[in-house]
Gaussian input, Z-matrix of N, CA and C with variables (Angstrom, degrees):
# hf/3-21g

backbone

0 1
 N
 C     1     B1
 C     2     B2     1     A1
 N     3     B3     2     A2     1     D1
 C     4     B4     3     A3     2     D2
 C     5     B5     4     A4     3     D3
 N     6     B6     5     A5     4     D4
 C     7     B7     6     A6     5     D5
 C     8     B8     7     A7     6     D6
 N     9     B9     8     A8     7     D7
 C    10    B10     9     A9     8     D8
 C    11    B11    10    A10     9     D9
 N    12    B12    11    A11    10    D10
 C    13    B13    12    A12    11    D11
 C    14    B14    13    A13    12    D12
 N    15    B15    14    A14    13    D13
 C    16    B16    15    A15    14    D14
 C    17    B17    16    A16    15    D15
 N    18    B18    17    A17    16    D16
 C    19    B19    18    A18    17    D17
 C    20    B20    19    A19    18    D18
 N    21    B21    20    A20    19    D19
 C    22    B22    21    A21    20    D20
 C    23    B23    22    A22    21    D21
 N    24    B24    23    A23    22    D22
 C    25    B25    24    A24    23    D23
 C    26    B26    25    A25    24    D24
 N    27    B27    26    A26    25    D25
 C    28    B28    27    A27    26    D26
 C    29    B29    28    A28    27    D27
 N    30    B30    29    A29    28    D28
 C    31    B31    30    A30    29    D29
 C    32    B32    31    A31    30    D30
 N    33    B33    32    A32    31    D31
 C    34    B34    33    A33    32    D32
 C    35    B35    34    A34    33    D33
 N    36    B36    35    A35    34    D34
 C    37    B37    36    A36    35    D35
 C    38    B38    37    A37    36    D36
 N    39    B39    38    A38    37    D37
 C    40    B40    39    A39    38    D38
 C    41    B41    40    A40    39    D39
 N    42    B42    41    A41    40    D40
 C    43    B43    42    A42    41    D41
 C    44    B44    43    A43    42    D42
 N    45    B45    44    A44    43    D43
 C    46    B46    45    A45    44    D44
 C    47    B47    46    A46    45    D45
 N    48    B48    47    A47    46    D46
 C    49    B49    48    A48    47    D47
 C    50    B50    49    A49    48    D48
 N    51    B51    50    A50    49    D49
 C    52    B52    51    A51    50    D50
 C    53    B53    52    A52    51    D51
 N    54    B54    53    A53    52    D52
 C    55    B55    54    A54    53    D53
 C    56    B56    55    A55    54    D54
 N    57    B57    56    A56    55    D55
 C    58    B58    57    A57    56    D56
 C    59    B59    58    A58    57    D57
 N    60    B60    59    A59    58    D58
 C    61    B61    60    A60    59    D59
 C    62    B62    61    A61    60    D60
 N    63    B63    62    A62    61    D61
 C    64    B64    63    A63    62    D62
 C    65    B65    64    A64    63    D63
 N    66    B66    65    A65    64    D64
 C    67    B67    66    A66    65    D65
 C    68    B68    67    A67    66    D66
 N    69    B69    68    A68    67    D67
 C    70    B70    69    A69    68    D68
 C    71    B71    70    A70    69    D69
 N    72    B72    71    A71    70    D70
 C    73    B73    72    A72    71    D71
 C    74    B74    73    A73    72    D72
 N    75    B75    74    A74    73    D73
 C    76    B76    75    A75    74    D74
 C    77    B77    76    A76    75    D75
 N    78    B78    77    A77    76    D76
 C    79    B79    78    A78    77    D77
 C    80    B80    79    A79    78    D78
 N    81    B81    80    A80    79    D79
 C    82    B82    81    A81    80    D80
 C    83    B83    82    A82    81    D81
 N    84    B84    83    A83    82    D82
 C    85    B85    84    A84    83    D83
 C    86    B86    85    A85    84    D84
 N    87    B87    86    A86    85    D85
 C    88    B88    87    A87    86    D86
 C    89    B89    88    A88    87    D87
 N    90    B90    89    A89    88    D88
 C    91    B91    90    A90    89    D89
 C    92    B92    91    A91    90    D90
 N    93    B93    92    A92    91    D91
 C    94    B94    93    A93    92    D92
 C    95    B95    94    A94    93    D93
 N    96    B96    95    A95    94    D94
 C    97    B97    96    A96    95    D95
 C    98    B98    97    A97    96    D96
 N    99    B99    98    A98    97    D97
 C   100   B100    99    A99    98    D98
 C   101   B101   100   A100    99    D99
 N   102   B102   101   A101   100   D100
 C   103   B103   102   A102   101   D101
 C   104   B104   103   A103   102   D102
 N   105   B105   104   A104   103   D103
 C   106   B106   105   A105   104   D104
 C   107   B107   106   A106   105   D105
 N   108   B108   107   A107   106   D106
 C   109   B109   108   A108   107   D107
 C   110   B110   109   A109   108   D108
 N   111   B111   110   A110   109   D109
 C   112   B112   111   A111   110   D110
 C   113   B113   112   A112   111   D111
 N   114   B114   113   A113   112   D112
 C   115   B115   114   A114   113   D113
 C   116   B116   115   A115   114   D114
 N   117   B117   116   A116   115   D115
 C   118   B118   117   A117   116   D116
 C   119   B119   118   A118   117   D117
 N   120   B120   119   A119   118   D118
 C   121   B121   120   A120   119   D119
 C   122   B122   121   A121   120   D120
 N   123   B123   122   A122   121   D121
 C   124   B124   123   A123   122   D122
 C   125   B125   124   A124   123   D123
 N   126   B126   125   A125   124   D124
 C   127   B127   126   A126   125   D125
 C   128   B128   127   A127   126   D126
 N   129   B129   128   A128   127   D127
 C   130   B130   129   A129   128   D128
 C   131   B131   130   A130   129   D129
 N   132   B132   131   A131   130   D130
 C   133   B133   132   A132   131   D131
 C   134   B134   133   A133   132   D132
 N   135   B135   134   A134   133   D133
 C   136   B136   135   A135   134   D134
 C   137   B137   136   A136   135   D135
 N   138   B138   137   A137   136   D136
 C   139   B139   138   A138   137   D137
 C   140   B140   139   A139   138   D138
 N   141   B141   140   A140   139   D139
 C   142   B142   141   A141   140   D140
 C   143   B143   142   A142   141   D141
 N   144   B144   143   A143   142   D142
 C   145   B145   144   A144   143   D143
 C   146   B146   145   A145   144   D144
 N   147   B147   146   A146   145   D145
 C   148   B148   147   A147   146   D146
 C   149   B149   148   A148   147   D147
 N   150   B150   149   A149   148   D148
 C   151   B151   150   A150   149   D149
 C   152   B152   151   A151   150   D150
 N   153   B153   152   A152   151   D151
 C   154   B154   153   A153   152   D152
 C   155   B155   154   A154   153   D153
 N   156   B156   155   A155   154   D154
 C   157   B157   156   A156   155   D155
 C   158   B158   157   A157   156   D156
 N   159   B159   158   A158   157   D157
 C   160   B160   159   A159   158   D158
 C   161   B161   160   A160   159   D159
 N   162   B162   161   A161   160   D160
 C   163   B163   162   A162   161   D161
 C   164   B164   163   A163   162   D162
 N   165   B165   164   A164   163   D163
 C   166   B166   165   A165   164   D164
 C   167   B167   166   A166   165   D165
 N   168   B168   167   A167   166   D166
 C   169   B169   168   A168   167   D167
 C   170   B170   169   A169   168   D168
 N   171   B171   170   A170   169   D169
 C   172   B172   171   A171   170   D170
 C   173   B173   172   A172   171   D171
 N   174   B174   173   A173   172   D172
 C   175   B175   174   A174   173   D173
 C   176   B176   175   A175   174   D174
 N   177   B177   176   A176   175   D175
 C   178   B178   177   A177   176   D176
 C   179   B179   178   A178   177   D177
 N   180   B180   179   A179   178   D178
 C   181   B181   180   A180   179   D179
 C   182   B182   181   A181   180   D180
 N   183   B183   182   A182   181   D181
 C   184   B184   183   A183   182   D182
 C   185   B185   184   A184   183   D183
 N   186   B186   185   A185   184   D184
 C   187   B187   186   A186   185   D185
 C   188   B188   187   A187   186   D186
 N   189   B189   188   A188   187   D187
 C   190   B190   189   A189   188   D188
 C   191   B191   190   A190   189   D189
 N   192   B192   191   A191   190   D190
 C   193   B193   192   A192   191   D191
 C   194   B194   193   A193   192   D192
 N   195   B195   194   A194   193   D193
 C   196   B196   195   A195   194   D194
 C   197   B197   196   A196   195   D195
 N   198   B198   197   A197   196   D196
 C   199   B199   198   A198   197   D197
 C   200   B200   199   A199   198   D198
 N   201   B201   200   A200   199   D199
 C   202   B202   201   A201   200   D200
 C   203   B203   202   A202   201   D201
 N   204   B204   203   A203   202   D202
 C   205   B205   204   A204   203   D203
 C   206   B206   205   A205   204   D204
 N   207   B207   206   A206   205   D205
 C   208   B208   207   A207   206   D206
 C   209   B209   208   A208   207   D207
 N   210   B210   209   A209   208   D208
 C   211   B211   210   A210   209   D209
 C   212   B212   211   A211   210   D210
 N   213   B213   212   A212   211   D211
 C   214   B214   213   A213   212   D212
 C   215   B215   214   A214   213   D213
 N   216   B216   215   A215   214   D214
 C   217   B217   216   A216   215   D215
 C   218   B218   217   A217   216   D216
 N   219   B219   218   A218   217   D217
 C   220   B220   219   A219   218   D218
 C   221   B221   220   A220   219   D219
 N   222   B222   221   A221   220   D220
 C   223   B223   222   A222   221   D221
 C   224   B224   223   A223   222   D222
 N   225   B225   224   A224   223   D223
 C   226   B226   225   A225   224   D224
 C   227   B227   226   A226   225   D225
 N   228   B228   227   A227   226   D226
 C   229   B229   228   A228   227   D227
 C   230   B230   229   A229   228   D228
 N   231   B231   230   A230   229   D229
 C   232   B232   231   A231   230   D230
 C   233   B233   232   A232   231   D231
 N   234   B234   233   A233   232   D232
 C   235   B235   234   A234   233   D233
 C   236   B236   235   A235   234   D234
 N   237   B237   236   A236   235   D235
 C   238   B238   237   A237   236   D236
 C   239   B239   238   A238   237   D237
 N   240   B240   239   A239   238   D238
 C   241   B241   240   A240   239   D239
 C   242   B242   241   A241   240   D240
 N   243   B243   242   A242   241   D241
 C   244   B244   243   A243   242   D242
 C   245   B245   244   A244   243   D243
 N   246   B246   245   A245   244   D244
 C   247   B247   246   A246   245   D245
 C   248   B248   247   A247   246   D246
 N   249   B249   248   A248   247   D247
 C   250   B250   249   A249   248   D248
 C   251   B251   250   A250   249   D249
 N   252   B252   251   A251   250   D250
 C   253   B253   252   A252   251   D251
 C   254   B254   253   A253   252   D252
 N   255   B255   254   A254   253   D253
 C   256   B256   255   A255   254   D254
 C   257   B257   256   A256   255   D255
 N   258   B258   257   A257   256   D256
 C   259   B259   258   A258   257   D257
 C   260   B260   259   A259   258   D258
 N   261   B261   260   A260   259   D259
 C   262   B262   261   A261   260   D260
 C   263   B263   262   A262   261   D261
 N   264   B264   263   A263   262   D262
 C   265   B265   264   A264   263   D263
 C   266   B266   265   A265   264   D264
 N   267   B267   266   A266   265   D265
 C   268   B268   267   A267   266   D266
 C   269   B269   268   A268   267   D267
 N   270   B270   269   A269   268   D268
 C   271   B271   270   A270   269   D269
 C   272   B272   271   A271   270   D270
 N   273   B273   272   A272   271   D271
 C   274   B274   273   A273   272   D272
 C   275   B275   274   A274   273   D273
 N   276   B276   275   A275   274   D274
 C   277   B277   276   A276   275   D275
 C   278   B278   277   A277   276   D276
 N   279   B279   278   A278   277   D277
 C   280   B280   279   A279   278   D278
 C   281   B281   280   A280   279   D279
 N   282   B282   281   A281   280   D280
 C   283   B283   282   A282   281   D281
 C   284   B284   283   A283   282   D282
 N   285   B285   284   A284   283   D283
 C   286   B286   285   A285   284   D284
 C   287   B287   286   A286   285   D285
 N   288   B288   287   A287   286   D286
 C   289   B289   288   A288   287   D287
 C   290   B290   289   A289   288   D288
 N   291   B291   290   A290   289   D289
 C   292   B292   291   A291   290   D290
 C   293   B293   292   A292   291   D291
 N   294   B294   293   A293   292   D292
 C   295   B295   294   A294   293   D293
 C   296   B296   295   A295   294   D294
 N   297   B297   296   A296   295   D295
 C   298   B298   297   A297   296   D296
 C   299   B299   298   A298   297   D297
 N   300   B300   299   A299   298   D298
 C   301   B301   300   A300   299   D299
 C   302   B302   301   A301   300   D300
 N   303   B303   302   A302   301   D301
 C   304   B304   303   A303   302   D302
 C   305   B305   304   A304   303   D303
 N   306   B306   305   A305   304   D304
 C   307   B307   306   A306   305   D305
 C   308   B308   307   A307   306   D306
 N   309   B309   308   A308   307   D307
 C   310   B310   309   A309   308   D308
 C   311   B311   310   A310   309   D309
 N   312   B312   311   A311   310   D310
 C   313   B313   312   A312   311   D311
 C   314   B314   313   A313   312   D312
 N   315   B315   314   A314   313   D313
 C   316   B316   315   A315   314   D314
 C   317   B317   316   A316   315   D315
 N   318   B318   317   A317   316   D316
 C   319   B319   318   A318   317   D317
 C   320   B320   319   A319   318   D318
 N   321   B321   320   A320   319   D319
 C   322   B322   321   A321   320   D320
 C   323   B323   322   A322   321   D321
 N   324   B324   323   A323   322   D322
 C   325   B325   324   A324   323   D323
 C   326   B326   325   A325   324   D324

   B1=1.4862
   B2=1.4983
   B3=1.2391
   B4=1.4932
   B5=1.4337
   B6=1.3068
   B7=1.5546
   B8=1.5341
   B9=1.3550
   B10=1.4796
   B11=1.5980
   B12=1.3905
   B13=1.5079
   B14=1.5056
   B15=1.3560
   B16=1.5016
   B17=1.4144
   B18=1.3576
   B19=1.3439
   B20=1.5415
   B21=1.3752
   B22=1.4799
   B23=1.5439
   B24=1.3292
   B25=1.4424
   B26=1.5312
   B27=1.3602
   B28=1.4707
   B29=1.5555
   B30=1.3289
   B31=1.5202
   B32=1.5856
   B33=1.3134
   B34=1.4783
   B35=1.5622
   B36=1.3653
   B37=1.4323
   B38=1.5540
   B39=1.2622
   B40=1.5310
   B41=1.4706
   B42=1.3109
   B43=1.4425
   B44=1.5657
   B45=1.3466
   B46=1.4737
   B47=1.5937
   B48=1.2997
   B49=1.5063
   B50=1.4546
   B51=1.2885
   B52=1.5087
   B53=1.5945
   B54=1.3008
   B55=1.4815
   B56=1.3957
   B57=1.4056
   B58=1.4362
   B59=1.4057
   B60=1.4187
   B61=1.4422
   B62=1.4513
   B63=1.3181
   B64=1.4932
   B65=1.4535
   B66=1.3734
   B67=1.3613
   B68=1.6212
   B69=1.2512
   B70=1.4632
   B71=1.5634
   B72=1.2811
   B73=1.5282
   B74=1.5233
   B75=1.3180
   B76=1.3501
   B77=1.5554
   B78=1.3138
   B79=1.5032
   B80=1.5707
   B81=1.3025
   B82=1.3940
   B83=1.4831
   B84=1.3463
   B85=1.4208
   B86=1.5029
   B87=1.3473
   B88=1.4671
   B89=1.4920
   B90=1.3472
   B91=1.4688
   B92=1.5014
   B93=1.2350
   B94=1.5531
   B95=1.4839
   B96=1.3631
   B97=1.4717
   B98=1.5299
   B99=1.3419
   B100=1.4662
   B101=1.5467
   B102=1.2638
   B103=1.4904
   B104=1.5658
   B105=1.3402
   B106=1.4752
   B107=1.5819
   B108=1.3479
   B109=1.4761
   B110=1.6173
   B111=1.3431
   B112=1.4694
   B113=1.4909
   B114=1.3451
   B115=1.5441
   B116=1.4692
   B117=1.3456
   B118=1.4315
   B119=1.5434
   B120=1.3005
   B121=1.3808
   B122=1.6071
   B123=1.3793
   B124=1.3893
   B125=1.4754
   B126=1.3047
   B127=1.4468
   B128=1.4811
   B129=1.3853
   B130=1.4509
   B131=1.5733
   B132=1.2751
   B133=1.5582
   B134=1.5006
   B135=1.3293
   B136=1.4436
   B137=1.5404
   B138=1.2702
   B139=1.5187
   B140=1.4947
   B141=1.3077
   B142=1.4591
   B143=1.5017
   B144=1.3655
   B145=1.3644
   B146=1.4359
   B147=1.2924
   B148=1.4117
   B149=1.5632
   B150=1.3109
   B151=1.4943
   B152=1.5111
   B153=1.3222
   B154=1.4678
   B155=1.5773
   B156=1.2794
   B157=1.4250
   B158=1.5075
   B159=1.3123
   B160=1.3759
   B161=1.4946
   B162=1.3982
   B163=1.4091
   B164=1.6234
   B165=1.3409
   B166=1.4222
   B167=1.5312
   B168=1.4779
   B169=1.4522
   B170=1.4671
   B171=1.3476
   B172=1.4576
   B173=1.5472
   B174=1.2464
   B175=1.4936
   B176=1.4724
   B177=1.3181
   B178=1.4521
   B179=1.4503
   B180=1.3317
   B181=1.4476
   B182=1.4741
   B183=1.4164
   B184=1.4048
   B185=1.5479
   B186=1.3589
   B187=1.4543
   B188=1.5825
   B189=1.3403
   B190=1.4937
   B191=1.5421
   B192=1.2980
   B193=1.4770
   B194=1.4953
   B195=1.2888
   B196=1.5310
   B197=1.4726
   B198=1.3886
   B199=1.4649
   B200=1.5602
   B201=1.2713
   B202=1.4614
   B203=1.5207
   B204=1.3024
   B205=1.5237
   B206=1.5601
   B207=1.3428
   B208=1.5384
   B209=1.4724
   B210=1.3742
   B211=1.5198
   B212=1.4718
   B213=1.3034
   B214=1.5159
   B215=1.6051
   B216=1.3543
   B217=1.4007
   B218=1.5359
   B219=1.3333
   B220=1.4191
   B221=1.5575
   B222=1.3784
   B223=1.4332
   B224=1.5231
   B225=1.3092
   B226=1.4870
   B227=1.6180
   B228=1.2940
   B229=1.5064
   B230=1.4779
   B231=1.4399
   B232=1.5203
   B233=1.4690
   B234=1.3086
   B235=1.3884
   B236=1.4792
   B237=1.3316
   B238=1.4085
   B239=1.5323
   B240=1.3001
   B241=1.3970
   B242=1.5822
   B243=1.3041
   B244=1.4486
   B245=1.5931
   B246=1.4073
   B247=1.4057
   B248=1.4984
   B249=1.3845
   B250=1.5159
   B251=1.4725
   B252=1.3239
   B253=1.5875
   B254=1.4847
   B255=1.3707
   B256=1.5273
   B257=1.5930
   B258=1.2594
   B259=1.5135
   B260=1.5523
   B261=1.2978
   B262=1.5321
   B263=1.4584
   B264=1.4022
   B265=1.4521
   B266=1.5658
   B267=1.3914
   B268=1.4400
   B269=1.5300
   B270=1.2368
   B271=1.4539
   B272=1.5835
   B273=1.3753
   B274=1.4764
   B275=1.5455
   B276=1.3303
   B277=1.4420
   B278=1.6213
   B279=1.2325
   B280=1.4815
   B281=1.5097
   B282=1.2987
   B283=1.5533
   B284=1.6124
   B285=1.2979
   B286=1.4317
   B287=1.5517
   B288=1.3135
   B289=1.3807
   B290=1.5309
   B291=1.3403
   B292=1.4552
   B293=1.6081
   B294=1.2822
   B295=1.4429
   B296=1.5234
   B297=1.3583
   B298=1.4646
   B299=1.4458
   B300=1.3573
   B301=1.5112
   B302=1.5506
   B303=1.2995
   B304=1.4335
   B305=1.5535
   B306=1.2849
   B307=1.4848
   B308=1.5827
   B309=1.3794
   B310=1.4687
   B311=1.4880
   B312=1.3050
   B313=1.4117
   B314=1.5285
   B315=1.3643
   B316=1.4514
   B317=1.4879
   B318=1.4013
   B319=1.4101
   B320=1.5610
   B321=1.3185
   B322=1.4680
   B323=1.6201
   B324=1.2000
   B325=1.4417
   B326=1.3946
   A1=115.99
   A2=118.82
   A3=120.57
   A4=116.55
   A5=116.91
   A6=123.14
   A7=100.36
   A8=115.08
   A9=122.05
   A10=102.81
   A11=110.79
   A12=115.29
   A13=108.76
   A14=111.92
   A15=119.73
   A16=108.40
   A17=119.18
   A18=124.54
   A19=108.98
   A20=109.95
   A21=120.13
   A22=114.41
   A23=117.08
   A24=118.75
   A25=115.00
   A26=112.34
   A27=115.96
   A28=111.03
   A29=114.48
   A30=118.89
   A31=109.00
   A32=116.04
   A33=120.39
   A34=113.13
   A35=115.51
   A36=117.69
   A37=110.02
   A38=117.14
   A39=116.93
   A40=114.81
   A41=118.26
   A42=121.89
   A43=111.48
   A44=111.79
   A45=123.99
   A46=102.31
   A47=120.63
   A48=122.21
   A49=112.17
   A50=117.68
   A51=121.68
   A52=106.50
   A53=118.17
   A54=115.40
   A55=116.54
   A56=117.43
   A57=118.24
   A58=119.35
   A59=114.99
   A60=121.98
   A61=108.28
   A62=120.46
   A63=123.89
   A64=112.73
   A65=115.17
   A66=123.65
   A67=108.79
   A68=118.08
   A69=123.60
   A70=109.61
   A71=116.30
   A72=122.28
   A73=113.82
   A74=115.91
   A75=121.18
   A76=110.37
   A77=116.17
   A78=116.02
   A79=112.15
   A80=116.64
   A81=120.19
   A82=112.88
   A83=117.01
   A84=123.15
   A85=111.22
   A86=114.25
   A87=119.17
   A88=112.37
   A89=114.93
   A90=119.46
   A91=107.43
   A92=118.25
   A93=120.80
   A94=110.37
   A95=111.30
   A96=118.45
   A97=112.72
   A98=116.04
   A99=124.66
   A100=107.87
   A101=121.59
   A102=126.28
   A103=107.80
   A104=115.86
   A105=119.65
   A106=108.75
   A107=115.63
   A108=115.29
   A109=107.58
   A110=110.26
   A111=116.14
   A112=112.07
   A113=116.82
   A114=115.69
   A115=109.55
   A116=119.56
   A117=123.25
   A118=116.67
   A119=117.80
   A120=115.76
   A121=116.41
   A122=117.09
   A123=125.97
   A124=117.39
   A125=116.13
   A126=127.26
   A127=113.89
   A128=115.10
   A129=116.51
   A130=106.14
   A131=114.18
   A132=121.36
   A133=108.89
   A134=117.12
   A135=118.47
   A136=110.42
   A137=120.08
   A138=120.91
   A139=106.13
   A140=111.21
   A141=123.52
   A142=114.40
   A143=123.64
   A144=129.97
   A145=112.71
   A146=120.26
   A147=119.17
   A148=110.34
   A149=116.26
   A150=118.06
   A151=114.53
   A152=114.62
   A153=122.05
   A154=103.55
   A155=122.69
   A156=123.57
   A157=110.94
   A158=116.90
   A159=123.11
   A160=115.62
   A161=116.02
   A162=123.30
   A163=110.06
   A164=117.04
   A165=119.18
   A166=119.76
   A167=106.70
   A168=117.18
   A169=112.93
   A170=118.26
   A171=121.83
   A172=110.94
   A173=118.90
   A174=123.66
   A175=106.07
   A176=120.81
   A177=123.06
   A178=110.52
   A179=121.13
   A180=126.21
   A181=112.40
   A182=117.62
   A183=123.71
   A184=111.94
   A185=116.00
   A186=117.80
   A187=113.60
   A188=114.11
   A189=116.24
   A190=112.72
   A191=114.89
   A192=119.69
   A193=106.57
   A194=123.17
   A195=125.18
   A196=108.23
   A197=116.71
   A198=118.02
   A199=112.71
   A200=118.72
   A201=120.51
   A202=109.93
   A203=118.75
   A204=121.18
   A205=109.14
   A206=115.49
   A207=119.58
   A208=110.89
   A209=116.51
   A210=118.55
   A211=106.99
   A212=119.29
   A213=124.48
   A214=107.76
   A215=114.69
   A216=115.93
   A217=113.94
   A218=113.29
   A219=120.24
   A220=112.85
   A221=118.49
   A222=121.61
   A223=107.59
   A224=119.34
   A225=119.44
   A226=108.88
   A227=113.59
   A228=115.70
   A229=113.93
   A230=112.20
   A231=115.71
   A232=114.40
   A233=118.43
   A234=121.09
   A235=116.26
   A236=117.27
   A237=121.01
   A238=112.37
   A239=121.84
   A240=128.76
   A241=109.87
   A242=112.91
   A243=119.36
   A244=111.16
   A245=116.03
   A246=117.92
   A247=107.47
   A248=117.99
   A249=119.09
   A250=114.93
   A251=109.64
   A252=117.36
   A253=113.25
   A254=114.65
   A255=121.26
   A256=101.74
   A257=120.63
   A258=121.21
   A259=110.70
   A260=115.28
   A261=116.03
   A262=115.93
   A263=113.26
   A264=119.07
   A265=113.64
   A266=111.41
   A267=116.49
   A268=111.32
   A269=115.51
   A270=118.73
   A271=113.63
   A272=113.02
   A273=117.02
   A274=107.06
   A275=119.30
   A276=120.81
   A277=108.67
   A278=118.70
   A279=121.34
   A280=109.13
   A281=112.57
   A282=117.39
   A283=109.49
   A284=114.53
   A285=118.74
   A286=110.41
   A287=116.47
   A288=126.84
   A289=109.74
   A290=116.48
   A291=126.94
   A292=104.79
   A293=115.89
   A294=121.06
   A295=117.62
   A296=114.63
   A297=124.86
   A298=111.87
   A299=113.06
   A300=117.15
   A301=108.47
   A302=120.82
   A303=119.40
   A304=111.70
   A305=115.94
   A306=122.21
   A307=104.31
   A308=115.14
   A309=114.56
   A310=116.87
   A311=113.47
   A312=117.54
   A313=115.24
   A314=115.28
   A315=118.61
   A316=117.29
   A317=115.04
   A318=119.53
   A319=112.79
   A320=112.19
   A321=116.65
   A322=105.29
   A323=123.47
   A324=124.05
   A325=113.04
   D1=127.29
   D2=177.97
   D3=-59.33
   D4=146.59
   D5=179.64
   D6=-84.44
   D7=122.89
   D8=179.80
   D9=-110.95
   D10=122.22
   D11=174.34
   D12=-126.29
   D13=131.06
   D14=-179.75
   D15=-109.79
   D16=129.53
   D17=174.37
   D18=-92.18
   D19=84.87
   D20=-178.81
   D21=-51.41
   D22=-40.06
   D23=177.94
   D24=-61.37
   D25=-35.09
   D26=179.31
   D27=-74.94
   D28=-35.12
   D29=170.69
   D30=-56.69
   D31=-52.19
   D32=177.40
   D33=-55.01
   D34=-44.35
   D35=179.93
   D36=-63.27
   D37=-42.15
   D38=172.67
   D39=-60.52
   D40=-38.12
   D41=175.39
   D42=-56.29
   D43=-49.11
   D44=-173.19
   D45=-66.17
   D46=-44.36
   D47=176.05
   D48=-56.67
   D49=-43.97
   D50=-178.31
   D51=-66.80
   D52=-42.50
   D53=175.25
   D54=-62.01
   D55=-37.55
   D56=171.74
   D57=-61.87
   D58=-38.77
   D59=174.30
   D60=-58.29
   D61=-46.80
   D62=178.77
   D63=-52.86
   D64=-50.33
   D65=-176.21
   D66=-64.11
   D67=-40.15
   D68=176.05
   D69=-60.08
   D70=-46.00
   D71=176.23
   D72=-59.48
   D73=-34.51
   D74=175.61
   D75=-65.91
   D76=-43.68
   D77=177.61
   D78=-66.03
   D79=-36.49
   D80=176.34
   D81=-66.73
   D82=-36.91
   D83=175.58
   D84=-60.63
   D85=-42.75
   D86=178.86
   D87=-62.54
   D88=-37.85
   D89=179.87
   D90=-69.52
   D91=-36.40
   D92=177.89
   D93=-60.67
   D94=-46.86
   D95=-179.12
   D96=-59.38
   D97=-41.48
   D98=179.01
   D99=-66.64
   D100=-32.26
   D101=-177.93
   D102=-71.17
   D103=-21.51
   D104=-173.88
   D105=-79.87
   D106=-9.20
   D107=-179.04
   D108=-87.13
   D109=87.50
   D110=179.40
   D111=-108.24
   D112=131.36
   D113=-178.53
   D114=-68.96
   D115=152.08
   D116=-177.54
   D117=-49.82
   D118=-37.68
   D119=-174.46
   D120=-92.40
   D121=7.92
   D122=-177.14
   D123=-55.42
   D124=-27.98
   D125=-179.34
   D126=-103.06
   D127=11.88
   D128=173.20
   D129=99.23
   D130=-176.71
   D131=-176.44
   D132=-128.30
   D133=39.17
   D134=176.16
   D135=-85.83
   D136=132.44
   D137=-178.79
   D138=-54.88
   D139=136.32
   D140=173.84
   D141=66.45
   D142=-42.44
   D143=-179.51
   D144=-67.33
   D145=-39.83
   D146=-178.99
   D147=-72.96
   D148=-35.34
   D149=174.38
   D150=-66.79
   D151=-32.12
   D152=-175.10
   D153=-77.46
   D154=-40.41
   D155=177.89
   D156=-64.26
   D157=-45.81
   D158=179.74
   D159=-62.10
   D160=-42.71
   D161=177.51
   D162=-67.10
   D163=-39.40
   D164=172.10
   D165=-58.40
   D166=-45.26
   D167=172.76
   D168=-57.45
   D169=-47.06
   D170=179.97
   D171=-63.06
   D172=-35.49
   D173=-179.50
   D174=-66.22
   D175=-46.51
   D176=-177.34
   D177=-65.51
   D178=-42.15
   D179=176.78
   D180=-58.10
   D181=-46.67
   D182=177.52
   D183=-62.53
   D184=-44.84
   D185=176.57
   D186=-61.98
   D187=-39.53
   D188=173.94
   D189=-60.38
   D190=-46.80
   D191=-177.21
   D192=-61.01
   D193=-39.77
   D194=-178.39
   D195=-64.00
   D196=-44.33
   D197=179.00
   D198=-64.22
   D199=-43.46
   D200=177.49
   D201=-59.98
   D202=-42.65
   D203=-179.24
   D204=-65.48
   D205=-40.32
   D206=173.27
   D207=-59.96
   D208=-46.36
   D209=-178.09
   D210=-63.46
   D211=-45.89
   D212=-178.31
   D213=-56.16
   D214=-47.76
   D215=-177.03
   D216=-62.70
   D217=-44.31
   D218=-179.35
   D219=-62.69
   D220=-42.41
   D221=178.90
   D222=-69.82
   D223=-38.13
   D224=179.76
   D225=-62.90
   D226=-40.23
   D227=178.74
   D228=-64.21
   D229=-42.29
   D230=177.13
   D231=-66.17
   D232=-35.48
   D233=175.92
   D234=-68.78
   D235=-38.03
   D236=173.20
   D237=-67.08
   D238=-39.31
   D239=-177.93
   D240=-65.04
   D241=-44.27
   D242=-179.78
   D243=-66.95
   D244=-37.00
   D245=176.23
   D246=-65.57
   D247=-47.75
   D248=176.98
   D249=-51.98
   D250=-44.76
   D251=178.45
   D252=-55.68
   D253=-46.61
   D254=-174.44
   D255=-68.60
   D256=-44.92
   D257=178.69
   D258=-58.52
   D259=-41.03
   D260=176.54
   D261=-62.25
   D262=-42.83
   D263=176.74
   D264=-57.30
   D265=-43.98
   D266=-179.09
   D267=-68.60
   D268=-42.18
   D269=175.52
   D270=-57.22
   D271=-44.13
   D272=-177.76
   D273=-67.09
   D274=-38.60
   D275=-179.23
   D276=-64.97
   D277=-38.63
   D278=-179.90
   D279=-67.42
   D280=-43.91
   D281=-178.82
   D282=-63.94
   D283=-38.65
   D284=176.94
   D285=-63.56
   D286=-48.53
   D287=-179.79
   D288=-54.75
   D289=-50.08
   D290=-179.11
   D291=-59.70
   D292=-51.37
   D293=178.15
   D294=-48.56
   D295=-49.81
   D296=175.29
   D297=-62.98
   D298=-41.25
   D299=-179.74
   D300=-67.36
   D301=-35.44
   D302=-179.87
   D303=-74.56
   D304=-33.23
   D305=-179.71
   D306=-69.76
   D307=-40.68
   D308=178.80
   D309=-65.66
   D310=-34.33
   D311=175.61
   D312=-72.94
   D313=-28.96
   D314=170.90
   D315=-70.84
   D316=-27.82
   D317=179.43
   D318=-76.77
   D319=-19.05
   D320=-170.99
   D321=-84.43
   D322=-7.43
   D323=-179.55
   D324=-73.46

């Protein structure tokens, strides 16, 4: 049977990095939302063209905000899953150690 060794600290670091990426995407999402606040005359005053440009801009901003939210949610889930994985490895190691300790005490009788 192969020897499997897990670097739990590395798994935790990856989880933390994913959480930080999620936080960064939240900040970028806020910046995108702030960029959506464009005054009515920002694209000029040409009949129909100004409204068309403004509507296209608003659509792009909304799409960008949705992508940043999706990225945030994905990185948040990855970070949480990696944290849970590291916790599970540590619990398993503790349970194995306790099992061997119990067996060792039983053999000493």
